[in-house]
N, C-alpha and C positions, 0 to 999 in steps of 0.2 A: 654056904654051898653058892646062896641068893645073894651075895656079903660081895663074895670073891665075886662074882659077875658081875656085879655094876660096878665092883670098882678097878676093873679092866675097861670097862665101856670110858667110862673119866679119861682114864687115861690119854685112848684113844682121841678124842675129843678134845682136848687142849692143844693137842700140835696140832690139830687142823688149822682149828680157831688163828693159832698163828700163821700158818701159810697164810689163808687169806687176809690176815691183816698185811700183810706186809707184803702181797698184790697189789693193796689198792693203793700203799704211801706208795706204787711203783709206779703206777698206771698216769698219764698224762694227761694233765689237764686241759677241756677246750676254751680254746678263745672265746671269750663275750661277743656278741654281735654288733654291741652297740660302741664300739671305739672301731670297730672295723670303715663305720657308716661315718663316725669322724675326719674317722684320716682321709677320706675318699671325697669329702666333701672341704675339708682343705686345701686339697691338691686343685680346685679348681681359682680359676682367677675371676677375683667380686668386679663383676661392671654395676654401671647404675644404667638402667635402660628406660624406654620410652617407648609407652603401647600407642603404633601407629593410629592417625585417626583419619580418616582419607573426608574435608573437606569441598565444599567449591568455592569457586577462587574470587575473589570482587580486590585484588592486588589493584593501584593504582598507580602511576608515573606521574611523575611533576617536571615542569617546566617552564624557566623566566624569557616570558616574550615581553615584547615592548607594543605598543600600538601607536599603529599612524594611519591619516589622510588615505580615506579611500583612494580619494584625489586632491589633487598638491599641484602649484605652478605658482613660480613668480611670474608674474605680471611685468612685462617690459615695453619699453618704446622702441618704435623701428624709424623715426625721424629725429633726428639733432633739430627738437622746437621747443619755446615756453611753454609753462602748462599755465594754459588762462582760469581753467575748474576743477577742481576735484568736486564731483558728483557724489561720493558717499562718505559716513563716519566709522571713523575706525571702529571697529570692532563687530561692525553689523552683519546683520545674514546680504545678500546679493544676491538676486535672479539669472538667469542667463541669460548675456544678452545685456546687459543693464549697462550706462556710462558709468567710465568708472573717475575716467578723465579727457579734459577735454586739452588740446592744443591749439598754439594759432595759425592762423590757416589762411592769414592776409597774401603775404605774396605767393601762396600756391593756387590763391581765388585769382590774383592780377594775372599772372603768366596763364591758367586755364582758361581767362577772358581772352587774354592777347591769343592767344590760340586758336580760340573759337574764331574770333575777324579774318585769323590767316586762314582761316578749313575751308569760310564763307566764298572769299574770294577765290581759291584754289578749287574749290566746286565749279564755278562761276567760269571760274578756266577753261575747265577739265570740257566740258560740255561746251562749250563752243568750239574746243578747240574739236571735237566730238562731229562737231556739224561741218566744220569744214572738211574735217579727212572724209568724209563721203563724199565730197564732191571735188575730192580729190585736190584742194585749192594748196593742201600744208602736209609736210612730209609725215609717214607715221613716226619719226624720231620723237618730233615736237610734241606730238598729242602723248607716248610715250611718257616721257618726262613728265609732263603736265598730271597726268595717271600717275607718277609715282611721290608725284610734290603732296599731292591730296592722299593719297594711301599714307604718308610719314606723319604728315598732319595730324591727318586720320589715329595713326597710332599715340605720337605724344599726346594727346587728347586723353584717350584711355590710360596712359602713364598717368600724368599729373588727376585724375578723379581718383585713381586709387591710392596715388601721396593723400589726396583730400582725405579719405577713407581713413585715413590710417592715424590725422591726429585725432581721430574719438577712438579712446581705449575702452572695451568692453569687456565683460567678466564671460571668459569660454564657459563657464557650466556654473552654474548656483552652490552656493554652499558660503562658507563666511571669513567677512578679507578683514585680515591683517592691521598692522598699524601706519599709518602713508608713509611714505620713504623721506619724500616729496610735496613740496604744497605752490600754492599759488605764485608764480610768478620763476619758478625753476628752471632748470634745465633740465630738460631731457639726453640721457645718453644712449645712444641706444646697445641695447642688450644686456643696460645696468638694471634692475630690481627693481622695481620703484614701490610694490608691496606684494603680500603675498596671500590669495587665493586656498582655500579648503573645504571638501566635501566631505562632513561629519558625521552625513543625517545618517553611513554607514562607515566603522571601520574594516582597519586590517589591522590583527597581531600576528607580528612576525618573532617565530621559535626555532628553534635547533632542538633536536630529537638524536638519540645516539642513533648506530648506524646496528643494532640490535635490536632497534623498533620499529625497525625499517615495513616489518609487515599490518605493524595497527594502526599506521595512520597514509589514505590515501586521497583522491581528492572525492572531497562532497562528506569526512567521515568527521561525524558530532565529535567535538571536544568540549570540558568546562572548563570553565578559569574563575578565577577572584581575585581584588583587586583591594585599594588601600585602604576604598571606602569604605568597603562590606564584605563581611564574611559569606556572605551568601553567593552561590554557584552556580554564575547563566552560563548560557551555550553559545558556538562557536562555529563555523561550520567549515573544516578544511578549505579553499579555492585551490591551492596548488603549490607545487617543489619542484626547488629546484631539479635538474636532471641531474647532478651526479652532490658527490660527497663533497665538506672540505676534504682536503687530504690532509689537514698541523691535528684537526681532528674529530675525524672521522666521524662527521656527526653531517646532519640532512638540514639543509634551510627551510621551514614551512612556515605559509600565509593559510592564516582563517580569517574571514569575518563575519562581524557583529553589527548585530542593529544596533543603530544610538539613535532614532530619531527623536527621543525624549534629552538627548544634546546631553547624556549623566557623564559622560567621557567625556577625553580628552588627547587629541595626538600625545605619543611623548611618557602616556602613562607606563609602569609596571605590569604587570599581567603576569599571576602563578595558571597555567596551564596542568589541567589532569586530563589524563586519558587510561583508560581498562590496559592492564599490558597481559591479561589473558582472556580467553574467549569468553560465548556465554554458555553460562552450561559449565565451562571447567573444572576439574576434582582435581586436586590433588595433597601429598603430608607436610607438615612444615615438620622440623627440623631445625635443631643447633646445627650453626657452620663447622661446628668444632666433632660433627659426628659425620663428616664428609674425609675422605681416604682417597687420594690421587688414584689410578689407574690407568688402564689400557686404553687411550682414545678417552678418557672421560674423569668420570670419580666413581667412586665404592660406600654404600656404608655396609653395615655392619650387624646382621640379623643371625638371633639366639636360633639353631636348630639343631632338636636332638642334645642339647645340651652343653653345643658348640659355636663354635662363631663361623661365622659363614658371607661370604661377602656379595655383594649383588652392587652391578652394574644399575646406577638410576642417571635420570634426566632432569637437569636444574630446570627449573618456568624462570623462576627468578629468587635473587641471591644479596643478602643484605650482608653488613659487617655481620651481623647477629644467628641471622637464620636465611633458612635458605628452605625456598619451597619444591619439593617433588612432585613432578608431574608425571612417572611412569617409574617403575622398578621396586616398587614400597605398597604392602594395601593396607588395608586396617586391621590393625588385628597382629599387625607384627612386629615381634618385640628388638627394637633398633637399641644396637649402645651406644653408649653417648660419653662411656669415660674409658680412661685404660687404652687408647686408640693405638697410643705404639709400641703398647707390650700384644696386641691381640692380633695373629695371623688369622688362615683358612684352614679352621678346627680343633681353638687353638678348646679346649675345656673352658666353662664359665658358670659363674655361678651371677646368677641374674639379682641385682638390689633396685628393688620400683623407690624411688625417692618420696620420704614421705612431701603432701604437701602443706 
């Protein structure tokens, strides 16, 4: 009896095991988690990024200028006379009021003596007629004519004295005299330059700036400059600017003054002007220019937010061909997209790749 019972149970167990095995074979397998993660990453657009780092700006603009004398004049004669004396050495320094040329004054002095004699006679005649007029011996007209004669000769004498003074040509201010174009015996033609006089104790530097730099330059602004003589940066002070811009180049003419008491510089030399293009303490983020995209009324940069590209309006403080300085719109730590710019838009899923240095 025991044998039969065991056999019966075994017979029932075998079909049950078969049913379980069939059910296990038909049960669908669960997908692995790892492949799903890989497919999501592959769907994101890989982009190079730059981590924004705000820093203090020390950007300089440059301009090429020309040194000019603080004052310059061409010495000319006013009388057509011969030169009888040149009172300076070419290239020397002369003081204000110093005699430069003396012209022939013989004929002027002779005329002055003649007028002097006539004036003395006219004075005596005027006084005599004045006494006669008091006694009504002569008419008023005779006395008036004598008075006018006296006054006319007096005026002629003053005119000759003025002409006589013009025969001595003096320096109008202190400065360096050039090379004389005329010599003793030469004939002075009124208005034709005889020599050049320059005040070189101070020099002026004339240069132009772009219209976008107008707020940076005002009267009294300090600028730095270098010359071909030395790379040392020296200081000049802006004296004046033209009232308007040059319409052809949209530039402003600026004039700065530099001390030249050591006479190190000469008019006509070139000068490279340096001036800051950012306010003191101003900060900004430097990014490649290819990271900029045109936007509504300006430019945008794309940053990564929650794994997606997000456009941000930015303010450009300064820009070169390779780099732009962003003064507003970006902050330290922002992930700025710098590649695949034509394939991204607002909300594009992206995968950040930090370039290896």
